RONU-327124 format. One line per field, with one value per atom (N, C-alpha, C): residue number from 1; residue in one letter; x, y, z. Coordinates in Angstrom, 3 decimals, always signed. Each point is the difference from the previous one (the first is absolute). Layout:
BEGIN
num = (NUM, ...)
residu = (a, ...)
px = (X, ...)
py = (Y, ...)
pz = (Z, ...)
//
This chain:
BEGIN
num = (1, 1, 1, 2, 2, 2, 3, 3, 3, 4, 4, 4, 5, 5, 5, 6, 6, 6, 7, 7, 7, 8, 8, 8, 9, 9, 9, 10, 10, 10, 11, 11, 11, 12, 12, 12, 13, 13, 13, 14, 14, 14, 15, 15, 15, 16, 16, 16, 17, 17, 17, 18, 18, 18, 19, 19, 19, 20, 20, 20, 21, 21, 21, 22, 22, 22, 23, 23, 23, 24, 24, 24, 25, 25, 25, 26, 26, 26, 27, 27, 27, 28, 28, 28, 29, 29, 29, 30, 30, 30, 31, 31, 31, 32, 32, 32, 33, 33, 33, 34, 34, 34, 35, 35, 35, 36, 36, 36, 37, 37, 37, 38, 38, 38, 39, 39, 39, 40, 40, 40, 41, 41, 41, 42, 42, 42, 43, 43, 43, 44, 44, 44, 45, 45, 45, 46, 46, 46, 47, 47, 47, 48, 48, 48, 49, 49, 49, 50, 50, 50, 51, 51, 51, 52, 52, 52, 53, 53, 53, 54, 54, 54, 55, 55, 55, 56, 56, 56, 57, 57, 57, 58, 58, 58, 59, 59, 59, 60, 60, 60, 61, 61, 61, 62, 62, 62, 63, 63, 63, 64, 64, 64, 65, 65, 65, 66, 66, 66, 67, 67, 67, 68, 68, 68, 69, 69, 69, 70, 70, 70, 71, 71, 71, 72, 72, 72, 73, 73, 73, 74, 74, 74, 75, 75, 75, 76, 76, 76, 77, 77, 77, 78, 78, 78, 79, 79, 79, 80, 80, 80, 81, 81, 81, 82, 82, 82, 83, 83, 83, 84, 84, 84, 85, 85, 85, 86, 86, 86, 87, 87, 87, 88, 88, 88, 89, 89, 89, 90, 90, 90, 91, 91, 91, 92, 92, 92, 93, 93, 93, 94, 94, 94, 95, 95, 95, 96, 96, 96, 97, 97, 97, 98, 98, 98, 99, 99, 99, 100, 100, 100, 101, 101, 101, 102, 102, 102, 103, 103, 103, 104, 104, 104, 105, 105, 105, 106, 106, 106, 107, 107, 107, 108, 108, 108, 109, 109, 109, 110, 110, 110, 111, 111, 111, 112, 112, 112, 113, 113, 113, 114, 114, 114, 115, 115, 115, 116, 116, 116, 117, 117, 117, 118, 118, 118, 119, 119, 119, 120, 120, 120, 121, 121, 121, 122, 122, 122, 123, 123, 123, 124, 124, 124, 125, 125, 125, 126, 126, 126, 127, 127, 127, 128, 128, 128, 129, 129, 129, 130, 130, 130, 131, 131, 131, 132, 132, 132, 133, 133, 133, 134, 134, 134, 135, 135, 135, 136, 136, 136, 137, 137, 137, 138, 138, 138, 139, 139, 139, 140, 140, 140, 141, 141, 141, 142, 142, 142, 143, 143, 143, 144, 144, 144, 145, 145, 145, 146, 146, 146, 147, 147, 147, 148, 148, 148, 149, 149, 149, 150, 150, 150, 151, 151, 151, 152, 152, 152, 153, 153, 153, 154, 154, 154, 155, 155, 155, 156, 156, 156, 157, 157, 157, 158, 158, 158, 159, 159, 159, 160, 160, 160, 161, 161, 161, 162, 162, 162, 163, 163, 163, 164, 164, 164, 165, 165, 165, 166, 166, 166, 167, 167, 167, 168, 168, 168, 169, 169, 169, 170, 170, 170, 171, 171, 171, 172, 172, 172, 173, 173, 173, 174, 174, 174, 175, 175, 175, 176, 176, 176, 177, 177, 177, 178, 178, 178, 179, 179, 179, 180, 180, 180, 181, 181, 181, 182, 182, 182, 183, 183, 183, 184, 184, 184, 185, 185, 185, 186, 186, 186, 187, 187, 187, 188, 188, 188, 189, 189, 189, 190, 190, 190, 191, 191, 191, 192, 192, 192, 193, 193, 193, 194, 194, 194, 195, 195, 195, 196, 196, 196, 197, 197, 197, 198, 198, 198, 199, 199, 199, 200, 200, 200, 201, 201, 201, 202, 202, 202, 203, 203, 203, 204, 204, 204, 205, 205, 205, 206, 206, 206, 207, 207, 207)
residu = (m, m, m, d, d, d, y, y, y, f, f, f, t, t, t, d, d, d, e, e, e, f, f, f, l, l, l, a, a, a, y, y, y, l, l, l, e, e, e, l, l, l, k, k, k, q, q, q, d, d, d, m, m, m, f, f, f, f, f, f, h, h, h, k, k, k, i, i, i, p, p, p, v, v, v, i, i, i, d, d, d, i, i, i, l, l, l, s, s, s, y, y, y, l, l, l, e, e, e, k, k, k, s, s, s, l, l, l, a, a, a, i, i, i, g, g, g, k, k, k, d, d, d, f, f, f, a, a, a, l, l, l, k, k, k, i, i, i, k, k, k, s, s, s, k, k, k, d, d, d, i, i, i, f, f, f, d, d, d, l, l, l, y, y, y, s, s, s, e, e, e, n, n, n, n, n, n, i, i, i, k, k, k, i, i, i, i, i, i, e, e, e, e, e, e, k, k, k, h, h, h, d, d, d, g, g, g, v, v, v, f, f, f, y, y, y, k, k, k, v, v, v, q, q, q, m, m, m, r, r, r, a, a, a, q, q, q, f, f, f, e, e, e, s, s, s, d, d, d, r, r, r, k, k, k, g, g, g, n, n, n, h, h, h, l, l, l, v, v, v, y, y, y, l, l, l, y, y, y, e, e, e, k, k, k, s, s, s, i, i, i, a, a, a, q, q, q, l, l, l, a, a, a, e, e, e, v, v, v, n, n, n, k, k, k, l, l, l, s, s, s, l, l, l, k, k, k, e, e, e, m, m, m, k, k, k, q, q, q, i, i, i, i, i, i, l, l, l, t, t, t, h, h, h, e, e, e, y, y, y, f, f, f, h, h, h, y, y, y, l, l, l, e, e, e, e, e, e, k, k, k, g, g, g, s, s, s, n, n, n, h, h, h, i, i, i, y, y, y, d, d, d, q, q, q, f, f, f, p, p, p, p, p, p, i, i, i, e, e, e, s, s, s, a, a, a, r, r, r, i, i, i, f, f, f, g, g, g, y, y, y, s, s, s, r, r, r, k, k, k, a, a, a, h, h, h, i, i, i, r, r, r, r, r, r, t, t, t, s, s, s, e, e, e, i, i, i, a, a, a, a, a, a, n, n, n, s, s, s, f, f, f, v, v, v, k, k, k, n, n, n, l, l, l, l, l, l, e, e, e, l, l, l, k, k, k, y, y, y, l, l, l, p, p, p, s, s, s, y, y, y, y, y, y, d, d, d, y, y, y, q, q, q, y, y, y, l, l, l, l, l, l, r, r, r, t, t, t, n, n, n, r, r, r, l, l, l, s, s, s, i, i, i, t, t, t, d, d, d, i, i, i, e, e, e, v, v, v, e, e, e, y, y, y, d, d, d, q, q, q, f, f, f, n, n, n, k, k, k, l, l, l, k, k, k, r, r, r, t, t, t)
px = (+21.144, -1.313, -1.118, -1.010, -1.142, -1.060, -0.072, -0.917, -1.448, -0.180, -1.261, -1.094, -0.396, -1.152, -1.280, -1.071, -1.285, -0.377, +0.202, -0.413, +0.825, +1.303, +0.838, -0.317, -0.183, -0.377, -1.361, -0.907, -1.310, +0.156, +0.892, +0.285, +0.530, +0.933, +0.538, -1.103, -0.936, -1.143, -0.891, -0.299, -0.889, +0.599, +1.320, +0.655, -0.174, -0.336, -0.189, -1.367, -0.868, -1.315, +0.150, -0.698, +0.141, -0.486, -0.795, -0.499, +0.633, +1.120, +0.665, +0.274, +0.452, +0.370, -1.204, -1.207, -1.206, -0.469, +0.572, -0.398, +0.595, -0.793, +0.567, +1.079, +1.133, +1.125, -0.414, -0.835, -0.428, -0.821, -0.544, -0.865, +0.731, +1.220, +0.680, +0.165, +0.454, +0.196, -1.300, -1.096, -1.290, -0.442, +0.331, -0.282, +0.747, +1.260, +0.820, -0.554, -0.247, -0.449, -1.346, -0.918, -1.336, +0.052, +0.779, +0.113, +0.589, +1.052, +0.633, -0.968, -0.757, -0.952, -1.122, -0.465, -1.065, +0.474, +1.219, +0.534, +0.126, +0.467, +0.146, -1.357, -1.004, -1.347, -0.572, +0.241, -0.457, +0.642, +1.299, +0.736, -0.522, -0.360, -0.481, -1.325, -0.728, -1.300, +0.106, +1.188, +0.200, +0.457, -0.731, +0.330, +1.119, -0.015, +1.014, +1.179, +1.208, +1.197, +0.495, -0.715, +0.383, -0.647, +0.784, -0.555, -0.575, +0.577, -0.500, -1.392, -0.232, -1.338, -0.991, +0.430, -0.882, -0.399, +0.950, -0.303, -1.003, +0.210, -0.890, -1.409, -0.096, -1.298, -0.794, +0.713, -0.674, -0.004, +0.372, -0.023, +0.779, +1.173, +0.879, +0.990, +0.028, +0.864, +1.374, +1.041, +1.373, +0.486, +0.435, +0.514, +1.475, +0.853, +1.444, +0.505, +0.554, +0.546, +1.527, +0.602, +1.449, +0.822, -0.643, +0.798, +0.358, +0.753, +0.611, -0.925, -1.203, -0.947, +0.262, +0.782, +0.287, -1.055, -0.721, -1.002, +0.263, +0.261, +0.284, +1.085, +1.059, +1.182, -0.261, -1.179, -0.324, +0.089, +0.763, +0.177, -1.130, -0.719, -1.090, +0.329, -0.414, +0.166, -1.288, -1.117, -1.307, -1.065, -1.188, -1.114, -1.311, -0.846, -1.328, -1.026, -0.936, -1.094, -1.220, -1.151, -1.248, -0.522, -0.396, -0.477, -1.495, -0.526, -1.406, -0.965, +0.465, -0.844, +0.061, +0.795, +0.113, +1.064, +0.816, +1.094, +1.151, +0.614, +1.126, +1.304, +0.914, +1.232, +1.205, +1.069, +1.273, +1.060, +0.626, +1.090, +1.327, +0.789, +1.341, +1.034, +0.940, +1.058, +1.252, +0.144, +0.941, +1.456, +0.403, +1.396, +0.334, -0.886, +0.185, +0.039, -0.895, -0.062, +1.251, +0.481, +1.211, +1.212, +0.100, +1.106, -0.061, -1.192, -0.193, +0.343, -0.429, +0.280, +1.494, +0.672, +1.429, +0.812, -0.262, +0.740, -0.226, -1.216, -0.344, +0.211, +0.568, +0.313, -1.236, -1.089, -1.231, -0.288, -0.753, -0.394, -1.071, -0.160, -1.027, -1.383, -0.224, -1.299, -0.253, +1.022, -0.149, -0.350, +0.693, -0.273, -1.388, -0.395, -1.347, -1.054, +0.252, -0.945, -0.170, +1.101, -0.041, -0.796, +0.291, -0.649, -1.478, -0.319, -1.400, -0.800, +0.626, -0.686, -0.299, +0.929, -0.225, -1.207, -0.043, -1.117, -1.305, +0.074, -1.212, -0.632, +0.841, -0.531, -0.816, +0.485, -0.736, -1.320, -0.023, -1.261, -0.973, +0.486, -0.857, -0.480, +0.891, -0.336, -1.113, +0.110, -1.022, -1.318, +0.111, -1.185, -0.766, +0.696, -0.624, -0.820, -0.518, -0.909, +0.742, +1.274, +0.768, +1.493, +0.781, +1.447, +0.605, +1.205, +0.669, +0.143, +0.355, +0.214, -1.276, -1.162, -1.259, -0.193, +0.810, -0.110, +0.784, +0.639, +0.745, -0.702, +0.028, -0.656, +0.697, -0.753, +0.635, +0.742, +1.067, +0.777, -0.250, +0.269, -0.181, +1.171, -0.276, +1.056, +0.237, -1.039, +0.140, -1.142, +0.250, -1.057, -0.023, -1.125, -0.123, -1.201, +0.259, -1.060, -0.864, +0.661, -0.722, -0.627, +0.045, -0.575, +1.095, -0.289, +0.969, -0.194, +1.107, -0.052, +0.616, -0.713, +0.441, +0.586, +0.883, +0.606, +0.282, +0.104, +0.323, +1.481, +0.557, +1.389, -0.011, +0.168, -0.184, +1.100, +1.151, +1.093, -0.294, -1.005, -0.384, -0.435, -0.594, -0.397, +1.219, +1.070, +1.212, +0.681, -0.020, +0.568, -0.779, -1.313, -0.839, +0.234, +0.153, +0.261, +1.324, +1.023, +1.298, -0.059, -0.753, -0.179, -0.753, -0.997, -0.758, +0.933, +0.866, +0.931, +0.937, +0.593, +0.950, -0.649, -1.201, -0.662, -0.567, -0.519, -0.563, +1.103, +1.097, +1.090, +1.071, -0.188, +0.933, +1.427, +0.112, +1.295, +0.677, +1.295, +0.749, -0.253, -0.152, -0.150, -1.264, -0.443, -0.992, +0.611, -0.794, +0.569, +0.687, -0.290, +0.702, +1.497, +0.368, +1.414, +0.767, -0.620, +0.675, +0.261, -0.918, +0.203, +1.183, +0.118, +1.116, +1.334, -0.005, +1.226, +0.414, -0.989, +0.267, +0.613, -0.593, +0.500, +1.409, +0.253, +1.322, +1.054, -0.339, +0.990, +0.236, -0.897, +0.203, +0.452, +0.379, +0.555, -0.962, -1.278, -0.989, -0.367, +0.504, -0.236, +1.215, +0.381, +1.160, -0.450, +0.848, -0.331, -0.070, +0.720, -0.089, -1.401, -0.597, -1.377, -0.948, +0.196, -0.833, +0.210, +1.249, +0.318, -0.647, -0.001, -0.631, -1.503, -0.625, -1.432, -0.284, +0.883, -0.201, +0.099, +0.907, +0.128, -1.274, -0.564, -1.241, -1.147, -0.021, -1.024, +0.119, +1.215, +0.204, -0.406, +0.140, -0.431, -1.518, -0.729, -1.446, -0.339, +0.757, -0.248, +0.307, +0.815, +0.347, -0.879, -0.868, -0.852, -1.061)
py = (+2.987, -0.136, +0.155, +0.777, +0.193, -1.059, -1.019, -1.108, +0.329, +1.014, +0.109, +0.761, -0.532, +0.536, -0.379, +0.684, -0.333, -1.458, -0.422, -1.357, -1.062, +0.254, -0.982, -0.050, +1.155, +0.016, -0.674, +0.225, -0.663, -1.513, -0.412, -1.431, -0.617, +0.681, -0.503, -0.117, +0.930, -0.048, -1.190, -0.167, -1.087, -1.359, -0.103, -1.277, -0.416, +0.942, -0.328, -0.623, +0.024, -0.619, -1.514, -0.611, -1.444, -0.808, +0.652, -0.708, +0.519, +0.699, +0.537, -1.092, -1.152, -1.090, -0.575, +0.373, -0.483, +0.937, +1.200, +0.952, -0.452, -0.117, -0.343, +1.021, -0.472, +0.882, +1.095, -0.350, +0.957, +1.152, -0.182, +1.008, +0.901, -0.334, +0.726, +1.484, +0.340, +1.418, +0.782, -0.617, +0.706, +0.230, -0.928, +0.204, +1.233, +0.111, +1.135, +1.314, +0.024, +1.232, +0.471, -0.937, +0.366, +0.498, -0.656, +0.412, +1.402, +0.256, +1.327, +1.065, -0.320, +0.966, +0.317, -1.002, +0.219, +0.974, -0.216, +0.897, +1.422, +0.151, +1.336, +0.682, -0.741, +0.554, +0.467, -0.760, +0.402, +1.330, +0.124, +1.211, +1.229, -0.159, +1.131, +0.550, -0.810, +0.427, +0.739, +0.010, +0.650, +1.439, +0.932, +1.419, +0.465, -0.449, +0.432, -0.959, +0.544, -0.828, -0.030, +0.679, +0.016, -1.196, -1.008, -1.237, +0.192, +0.920, +0.234, +0.640, +0.883, +0.568, -1.078, -0.895, -1.071, -0.923, -0.281, -0.833, +0.710, +1.286, +0.768, +0.079, +0.271, +0.126, -1.307, -1.130, -1.300, -0.709, +0.745, -0.530, -1.301, -0.035, -1.154, +0.314, -0.838, +0.243, -0.629, +0.793, -0.498, -0.366, -1.240, -0.468, -0.337, +0.729, -0.193, -0.960, -1.094, -1.021, +0.122, -0.193, +0.202, -1.247, -1.175, -1.216, -0.156, -1.043, -0.124, -0.563, -0.384, -0.471, -1.400, -0.791, -1.373, -0.935, -0.693, -0.963, -1.320, -1.037, -1.317, +0.093, +0.732, +0.183, +0.844, +0.610, +0.881, +1.449, +0.813, +1.414, +0.820, +0.717, +0.845, +1.460, +0.874, +1.451, +0.622, -0.536, +0.550, -1.042, +0.272, -0.929, +0.766, -0.200, +0.618, -1.032, +0.441, -0.895, +0.817, -0.640, +0.604, -0.870, +0.629, -0.796, -0.278, -0.684, -0.415, +1.175, +1.118, +1.199, +0.841, -0.449, +0.744, +1.064, +0.032, +0.971, -0.469, +0.948, -0.320, +0.386, -0.962, +0.188, -0.361, +0.781, -0.349, -0.012, -1.150, -0.151, +0.252, +0.896, +0.274, -0.559, -0.782, -0.577, +0.855, +0.937, +1.107, -0.436, -0.986, -0.440, -0.542, -0.792, -0.570, +1.089, +0.981, +1.107, +0.858, +0.229, +0.808, -0.662, -1.311, -0.731, +0.142, -0.103, +0.122, +1.407, +0.993, +1.404, +0.285, -0.480, +0.270, -0.567, -1.242, -0.645, +0.733, +0.509, +0.666, +1.514, +0.474, +1.425, +0.893, -0.442, +0.784, +0.343, +1.064, +0.327, -0.983, -0.090, -0.889, +0.431, +1.306, +0.504, -0.383, +0.104, -0.366, -1.474, -0.847, -1.429, -0.333, +0.655, -0.212, +0.401, +1.092, +0.457, -1.053, -0.599, -1.042, -1.208, -0.426, -1.201, +0.261, +1.169, +0.342, +0.077, +0.466, +0.070, -1.401, -0.909, -1.402, -0.575, +0.252, -0.524, +0.697, +1.259, +0.721, -0.670, -0.506, -0.730, -1.197, -0.720, -1.167, +0.415, +1.200, +0.543, +0.221, +0.625, +0.234, -1.313, -0.969, -1.315, -0.647, +0.068, -0.595, +0.757, +1.303, +0.854, -0.270, -0.471, -0.271, -1.265, -0.315, -1.152, -1.336, +0.005, -1.236, +0.303, -1.036, +0.160, -0.032, +0.512, +0.032, -1.409, -0.948, -1.356, -0.627, +0.545, -0.505, +0.403, +0.941, +0.453, -0.904, -1.007, -0.970, -1.353, -0.765, -1.320, -0.894, -0.727, -0.926, -1.096, -0.484, -1.065, -1.309, -1.090, -1.301, -0.249, -0.074, -0.210, -1.476, -0.805, -1.440, -0.743, -1.269, -0.859, -1.284, -0.233, -1.148, -0.844, -1.256, -0.926, +0.594, +0.689, +0.549, +1.360, +0.483, +1.300, +1.068, +1.124, +1.090, +1.005, +0.334, +1.022, +1.286, +1.116, +1.267, +0.917, +0.895, +0.966, +1.301, +1.078, +1.305, +0.318, +0.785, +0.447, +1.311, -0.118, +1.153, +1.054, -0.396, +0.980, +1.073, -0.216, +1.054, +1.254, -0.174, +1.153, +0.784, -0.710, +0.670, +0.760, -0.583, +0.687, +1.284, -0.099, +1.176, +1.063, -0.429, +0.947, +0.731, -0.734, +0.622, +0.986, -0.358, +0.905, +1.253, -0.168, +1.126, +0.973, -0.533, +0.847, +0.757, -0.715, +0.636, +1.158, -0.220, +1.019, +1.145, -0.305, +1.069, +0.908, -0.599, +0.775, +0.407, -0.414, +0.331, -0.453, -1.270, -0.595, -0.490, -0.172, -0.527, -1.491, -0.715, -1.457, -0.417, -1.199, -0.602, -0.092, +0.150, +0.019, -1.300, -1.117, -1.242, +0.116, +0.976, +0.290, +0.219, +0.707, +0.308, -1.269, -0.953, -1.272, -0.759, +0.031, -0.712, +0.691, +1.316, +0.699, -0.370, -0.123, -0.410, -1.398, -0.927, -1.378, -0.078, +0.791, +0.002, +0.593, +1.108, +0.708, -0.641, -0.878, -0.742, -1.433, -0.242, -1.300, -1.177, +0.275, -1.072, -0.480, +0.739, -0.303, +0.511, -0.679, +0.448, +0.501, +0.787, +0.482, -1.165, -1.069, -1.203, -0.594, +0.006, -0.479, +0.813, +1.315, +0.885, -0.295, -0.205, -0.273, -1.303, -1.015, -1.273, +0.200, +0.735, +0.268, +0.825, +0.939, +0.872, -0.806, -0.954, -0.868, -0.814, -0.504, -0.769, +0.887, +1.223, +0.961, +0.307, +0.193, +0.299, -1.162, -1.208, -1.172, +0.037, +0.506, +0.139, +0.934, +1.087, +1.005, -0.532, -1.060, -0.571, -1.201, -0.376, -1.180, +0.281)
pz = (-11.628, -0.659, +1.036, -0.359, +0.881, -0.324, +0.846, -0.245, +0.372, +0.843, +0.732, -0.738, -1.151, -0.716, +0.751, -0.338, +0.623, -0.257, -1.243, -0.377, +0.736, +0.148, +0.684, +1.492, +0.619, +1.420, +0.206, -0.945, +0.085, -0.147, -0.872, -0.190, +1.300, +0.650, +1.273, +1.050, -0.026, +0.928, -0.323, -1.271, -0.407, +0.347, -0.101, +0.295, +1.461, +0.860, +1.411, +0.276, -1.001, +0.189, +0.052, +0.929, +0.199, -1.211, -0.876, -1.177, -1.299, +0.132, -1.190, -1.033, +0.472, -0.915, -0.742, +0.440, -0.662, -1.120, -0.062, -1.044, -1.330, -1.034, -1.314, -0.392, -0.441, -0.322, -0.978, -0.946, -1.014, +0.581, +1.220, +0.622, +0.996, +0.375, +1.079, -0.303, -1.198, -0.331, +0.047, -0.399, +0.043, +1.449, +0.902, +1.423, +0.504, -0.406, +0.436, -0.547, -1.286, -0.659, +0.540, +0.165, +0.479, +1.448, +0.853, +1.404, +0.101, -0.773, +0.003, -0.497, -1.030, -0.560, +0.985, +0.731, +0.989, +1.072, +0.509, +1.023, -0.499, -1.229, -0.585, -0.146, -0.460, -0.162, +1.339, +1.053, +1.333, +0.391, -0.256, +0.382, -0.738, -1.265, -0.805, +0.521, +0.752, +0.522, +1.337, +0.592, +1.304, -0.204, +0.560, -0.203, +0.917, +1.250, +0.965, +0.012, +0.132, +0.126, +1.452, +0.896, +1.414, +0.693, +0.260, +0.543, +1.398, +0.762, +1.355, -0.045, -0.984, -0.177, -0.425, -0.881, -0.465, +1.144, +0.887, +1.170, +0.913, +0.192, +0.866, -0.591, -1.296, -0.662, +0.048, +0.006, -0.038, +1.361, +1.035, +1.373, +0.151, -0.614, +0.146, +1.113, +1.004, +1.158, -0.206, +0.253, -0.086, +1.396, +0.160, +1.290, -0.178, +0.670, -0.138, +1.074, -0.465, +0.889, +0.015, +1.166, +0.134, -0.319, -0.044, -0.219, -1.475, -0.322, -1.326, -1.075, +0.357, -1.008, -0.523, +0.744, -0.429, +0.614, -0.879, +0.443, -0.721, +0.771, -0.567, -1.084, +0.321, -0.855, -1.248, -0.083, -1.122, +0.463, -0.739, +0.345, -0.604, +0.855, -0.477, +0.262, -0.912, +0.179, +0.529, -0.483, +0.377, -0.272, +0.530, -0.205, +0.075, -1.012, +0.001, +0.445, +0.835, +0.373, +0.402, -0.069, +0.469, +1.129, +1.120, +1.127, -0.123, +0.974, -0.060, +0.052, +0.511, +0.098, -1.273, -0.968, -1.249, +0.008, +1.059, +0.064, -0.887, -0.692, -0.874, +0.700, +0.073, +0.768, -0.864, +0.148, -0.630, +1.084, +0.160, +0.967, -0.716, +0.559, -0.533, +0.959, -0.522, +0.830, -0.173, +0.936, -0.174, -0.113, +0.765, -0.053, -1.383, -0.560, -1.323, -1.066, +0.127, -0.962, +0.086, +1.211, +0.197, -0.654, +0.108, -0.641, -1.514, -0.539, -1.447, -0.477, +0.762, -0.352, +0.029, +1.027, +0.153, -1.162, -0.358, -1.089, -1.325, -0.202, -1.249, +0.039, +1.106, +0.151, -0.176, +0.601, +0.057, +1.447, +0.219, +1.365, +0.458, +1.308, +0.556, -0.492, -0.077, -0.466, -1.450, -0.851, -1.411, -0.154, +0.777, -0.107, +0.545, +1.067, +0.542, -1.026, -0.707, -1.020, -1.091, -0.431, -1.031, +0.488, +1.216, +0.540, +0.294, +0.520, +0.266, -1.301, -1.057, -1.296, -0.516, +0.195, -0.384, +0.756, +1.298, +0.799, -0.338, -0.428, -0.408, -1.222, -0.886, -1.151, +0.470, +0.999, +0.488, +0.655, +0.592, +0.516, -1.162, -1.077, -1.168, -0.597, -0.012, -0.539, +0.817, +1.308, +0.864, -0.108, -0.168, -0.113, -1.291, -1.023, -1.297, +0.004, -1.174, -0.107, +0.005, -0.415, +0.048, +0.087, +0.303, +0.075, -1.404, -0.097, -1.301, -0.560, +0.856, -0.508, -0.549, +0.377, -0.544, -1.463, -0.472, -1.385, -0.971, +0.569, -0.803, +0.091, -1.071, +0.067, +1.016, +0.809, +0.939, -0.744, +0.620, -0.626, +0.758, -0.653, +0.640, +0.947, +1.275, +0.990, +0.299, -0.219, +0.254, -0.677, -0.268, -0.545, +0.818, +0.670, +0.896, -0.419, -0.322, -0.421, -1.120, -0.929, -1.141, +0.246, +1.252, +0.311, +0.002, -0.610, -0.114, +1.134, +0.671, +1.045, -0.554, +0.141, -0.561, +1.081, -0.431, +0.917, -0.741, +0.760, -0.575, +0.219, -0.877, +0.116, +0.781, +1.305, +0.882, -0.111, -0.518, -0.123, -1.044, -0.828, -0.942, +0.752, +1.174, +0.821, +0.476, +0.343, +0.457, -1.146, -1.183, -1.163, -0.280, +0.023, -0.240, +1.071, +1.241, +1.100, -0.221, -0.424, -0.249, -1.169, -1.035, -1.133, +0.424, +0.846, +0.548, +0.721, +0.848, +0.766, -0.935, -0.931, -0.919, -0.745, -0.510, -0.808, +0.825, +1.171, +0.835, +0.545, +0.446, +0.609, -1.011, -1.247, -1.091, +0.331, +0.388, +0.311, -1.275, +0.058, -1.143, -0.177, +1.126, -0.027, +0.752, -0.254, +0.888, +1.396, +1.059, +1.353, +0.430, -0.663, +0.343, -0.308, -0.820, -0.270, +1.303, +0.940, +1.262, +0.814, -0.093, +0.699, -0.597, -1.321, -0.628, +0.267, +0.093, +0.378, +1.423, +0.862, +1.388, +0.036, -0.751, -0.026, -0.585, -1.040, -0.626, +0.930, +0.643, +0.814, +1.359, +0.401, +1.250, -0.283, -1.260, -0.428, +0.192, -0.070, +0.056, -1.404, -0.967, -1.401, -0.763, -1.067, -0.784, -1.365, -0.642, -1.336, -0.978, +0.293, -0.838, +0.069, +1.192, +0.152, -0.888, -0.008, -0.814, -1.483, -0.399, -1.408, -0.478, +0.858, -0.344, -0.224, +0.909, -0.133, -1.256, -0.286, -1.167, -1.299, -0.029, -1.178, -0.210, +1.101, -0.095, -0.486, +0.493, -0.419, -1.486, -0.479, -1.417, -0.904, +0.491, -0.768, -0.222, +0.996, -0.145, -1.154, -0.099, -1.020, -1.401, -0.063, -1.294, -0.359, +0.975, -0.229, -1.070)
//
């Protein structure tokens, strides 16, 4: 069975948000659908599919790092940032990307293209008037002495970025699919783990 629909992969992404448990259950599917739609809409507005040309046209500098991209036990493939001078930079962690490409039987260039496209979305997001997560109502993260503290669900930006990549590059799956294949094939995750998550996801659809 092919579990990896756009909606399920988006659900797995949303679950990584530190405030996921604060989202009303009845609203979770709408978070997924809206995030996916935003990414697709962004992709439809881009005329060129050559990510290297897009980086060049927008003066985004690619910095290739040779280390594995592990920071505080978190594995990173790439990182977008803007410095104080307004320069836009994308760091690529080549060793990490090469491992991902090998497991998924893609060339290093193909995997770099996928990851650079994801980071390009974050450039567009920063360039815009607000972040994707600002398009969703803030949720109550805590209540202290009668005062409500609000927070945004930031993983909606990652879902939109993945949808952007899939639609711009005309991929079969959202790019997070490749991460799950890596985890499965390196025994860091089991198919049983995926099945448990899929059952929980299906319960949402029946709510």
